[in-house]
C-alpha positions as CSV (number, residue, x, y, z in Angstrom):
1,M,2.5,16.5,10.0
2,S,5.8,15.4,8.3
3,T,8.5,13.6,10.2
4,T,12.2,14.3,9.8
5,P,14.0,11.3,8.2
6,T,16.3,9.4,10.6
7,P,19.7,8.0,9.7
8,R,18.0,4.6,9.6
9,D,15.5,5.9,7.0
10,A,18.4,7.3,4.9
11,L,20.1,3.9,5.2
12,T,16.9,2.0,4.1
13,A,16.5,4.4,1.1
14,E,20.1,3.8,0.0
15,L,19.7,0.1,0.4
16,E,16.7,0.2,-1.8
17,R,18.7,2.2,-4.4
18,L,21.5,-0.4,-4.2
19,Y,19.1,-3.3,-4.6
20,A,17.6,-1.6,-7.6
21,I,21.0,-1.1,-9.2
22,E,21.9,-4.8,-8.7
23,R,18.6,-6.0,-10.0
24,E,18.7,-3.8,-13.1
25,L,22.3,-4.8,-13.8
26,R,21.4,-8.4,-13.8
27,S,19.7,-8.1,-17.2
28,A,21.7,-5.1,-18.4
29,L,25.0,-7.0,-18.1
30,E,23.5,-9.9,-20.1
31,T,22.7,-7.4,-22.9
32,L,26.1,-5.8,-22.6
33,S,27.8,-9.2,-22.8
34,A,25.9,-10.0,-26.0
35,D,26.8,-6.6,-27.4
36,V,30.4,-7.1,-26.7
37,A,30.3,-10.6,-28.3
38,V,29.2,-9.2,-31.7
39,D,32.3,-8.8,-33.8
40,A,32.3,-8.0,-37.5
41,L,36.1,-7.8,-37.7
42,D,38.8,-10.4,-37.8
43,D,41.2,-8.1,-36.1
44,L,43.1,-10.1,-33.4
45,R,43.6,-7.0,-31.3
46,E,39.9,-6.3,-31.2
47,L,39.1,-9.9,-30.5
48,E,41.5,-10.0,-27.6
49,C,40.0,-6.9,-26.1
50,R,36.5,-8.1,-26.6
51,E,37.2,-11.5,-25.0
52,Q,38.8,-9.9,-21.9
53,L,35.9,-7.5,-21.5
54,Q,33.2,-10.1,-22.1
55,S,34.9,-12.4,-19.5
56,A,34.8,-9.5,-16.9
57,I,31.2,-8.7,-17.7
58,D,30.1,-12.4,-17.5
59,D,31.9,-12.8,-14.1
60,H,30.2,-9.7,-12.8
61,R,26.8,-10.9,-14.0
62,E,27.3,-14.2,-12.2
63,E,28.2,-12.3,-9.0
64,T,25.1,-10.2,-9.1
65,E,22.8,-13.0,-7.7
66,R,25.1,-13.4,-4.7
67,H,25.2,-9.6,-4.3
68,L,21.4,-9.5,-4.2
69,E,21.3,-12.2,-1.5
70,R,23.8,-10.2,0.6
71,I,21.8,-7.0,0.2
72,E,18.7,-8.9,1.3
73,R,20.6,-10.0,4.4
74,A,21.3,-6.3,5.1
75,F,17.6,-5.6,4.8
76,G,17.0,-8.5,7.2
77,A,19.4,-6.9,9.7
78,L,17.2,-3.9,9.7
79,D,14.0,-5.9,9.8
80,E,13.0,-4.4,6.5
81,A,11.7,-6.0,3.3
82,P,13.8,-5.4,0.1
83,E,12.2,-2.8,-2.2
84,T,13.6,-0.9,-5.1
85,R,13.7,2.7,-6.1
86,P,14.5,4.4,-9.4
87,V,18.1,4.9,-10.4
88,P,18.1,7.6,-13.1
89,E,21.8,7.7,-13.7
90,L,21.9,4.0,-14.3
91,N,18.9,4.2,-16.7
92,G,20.5,7.1,-18.5
93,L,23.8,5.3,-19.0
94,L,22.1,2.2,-20.3
95,A,19.9,4.3,-22.7
96,D,23.1,6.0,-24.0
97,K,24.7,2.6,-24.6
98,E,21.7,1.5,-26.7
99,K,21.8,4.8,-28.6
100,F,25.5,4.2,-29.3
101,N,24.8,0.7,-30.6
102,N,22.2,2.0,-33.0
103,V,24.3,4.9,-34.3
104,V,28.0,4.1,-34.3
105,L,29.0,1.5,-36.8
106,N,32.8,1.5,-36.2
107,D,33.5,-1.9,-34.8
108,E,37.0,-0.9,-33.6
109,L,35.5,1.8,-31.4
110,R,32.8,-0.5,-29.8
111,P,35.1,-2.3,-27.4
112,L,36.5,1.0,-26.2
113,Y,33.0,2.4,-25.6
114,Y,31.9,-0.8,-23.8
115,I,35.0,-0.6,-21.5
116,E,34.1,3.0,-20.7
117,T,30.4,2.1,-20.1
118,T,31.3,-0.8,-17.8
119,L,33.7,1.4,-15.8
120,K,30.9,3.9,-15.4
121,L,28.6,1.2,-14.2
122,E,31.2,0.1,-11.7
123,A,31.6,3.7,-10.5
124,I,27.8,4.0,-9.8
125,E,27.9,0.7,-7.9
126,C,31.0,1.5,-5.9
127,T,29.6,4.9,-4.9
128,A,26.3,3.3,-3.8
129,Y,28.1,0.7,-1.7
130,E,30.4,3.4,-0.1
131,T,27.4,5.6,0.7
132,T,25.3,2.7,2.1
133,M,28.1,1.4,4.3
134,A,28.9,5.0,5.6
135,L,25.2,5.5,6.5
136,A,25.2,2.1,8.3
137,S,28.2,3.0,10.3
138,T,26.3,6.0,11.8
139,L,23.8,3.7,13.4
140,D,24.3,2.3,16.9
141,G,24.2,-1.3,17.8
142,S,24.9,-4.6,16.1
143,E,22.6,-4.0,13.2
144,A,25.1,-1.5,11.8
145,D,27.8,-4.1,11.8
146,D,25.5,-6.7,10.3
147,V,24.6,-4.4,7.4
148,V,28.3,-3.5,6.7
149,D,29.3,-7.2,7.0
150,A,26.5,-8.1,4.5
151,L,27.7,-5.5,2.0
152,R,31.5,-5.6,2.4
153,T,32.1,-8.6,0.1
154,N,30.0,-7.1,-2.6
155,Y,31.9,-3.8,-2.4
156,D,35.2,-5.7,-2.6
157,D,33.9,-7.6,-5.7
158,E,33.1,-4.3,-7.4
159,R,36.4,-2.8,-6.6
160,A,38.3,-5.8,-7.9
161,L,36.3,-5.7,-11.2
162,R,37.0,-2.0,-11.5
163,T,40.7,-2.7,-11.1
164,D,40.5,-5.4,-13.8
165,L,38.7,-3.1,-16.1
166,E,41.2,-0.3,-15.5
167,E,44.0,-2.7,-16.3
168,L,42.2,-3.7,-19.5
169,A,41.7,0.0,-20.4
170,G,45.5,0.5,-20.2
171,S,46.4,-2.8,-22.0
172,D,48.3,-3.2,-25.2
173,A,45.0,-4.5,-26.8
174,V,43.3,-1.2,-26.1
175,E,46.3,0.9,-27.1
176,S,46.4,-0.9,-30.5
177,L,42.7,-0.2,-31.0
178,L,43.2,3.5,-30.2
179,A,46.1,3.7,-32.5
180,A,44.1,2.0,-35.4
181,S,40.9,4.0,-34.8
182,P,40.1,7.0,-37.0
183,V,39.5,9.2,-34.0
184,D,40.9,12.7,-34.0
185,D,43.2,13.7,-31.2
186,G,40.5,15.7,-29.3
187,R,38.2,12.8,-29.1
188,R,40.9,10.2,-28.6
189,A,41.9,11.9,-25.3
190,S,38.5,11.0,-23.8
191,L,39.0,7.4,-24.8
192,D,42.5,7.1,-23.5
193,R,42.3,5.4,-20.1
194,S,46.0,5.3,-19.2
195,W,45.9,5.8,-15.4
């Protein structure tokens, strides 16, 4: 006989997904930082863009340990043990990034692609935090508040990084790279992040 999932079950499942995202990102961000650091050009515009992006990625990687601890606190508020579950969209995005590294040899396009990839990672994380906190708010009692309190700082960190990345995407360094890149107008529109 199957039982109907409860809001608490849904919250636990989403917490497991969130925990998996943060755990996978810990090593993925290290790889992404190393990818960003590789520069074959002496172009100062590209160097400036890479340095800003690498700094943002490294800061995010350092925050990940604290994020995992806070998620573990949220599990504790529910008297659950932290477990993980697959996150196909994250795995797909990271696989696409690896494919890009192996195929695209234009070093001027690499920082633009890495900014886009990092923004997509942030979108996945922000959505997972929003969903988890919304599910927690449907529960009665103090455990709901404890879960939201444990996750709120992580969410604020992710939103702050996303804002920083959006500012970088609209910066003069990126505009200079877009202008210098041999990308036709149709493809350039998808890289242009002027928000």
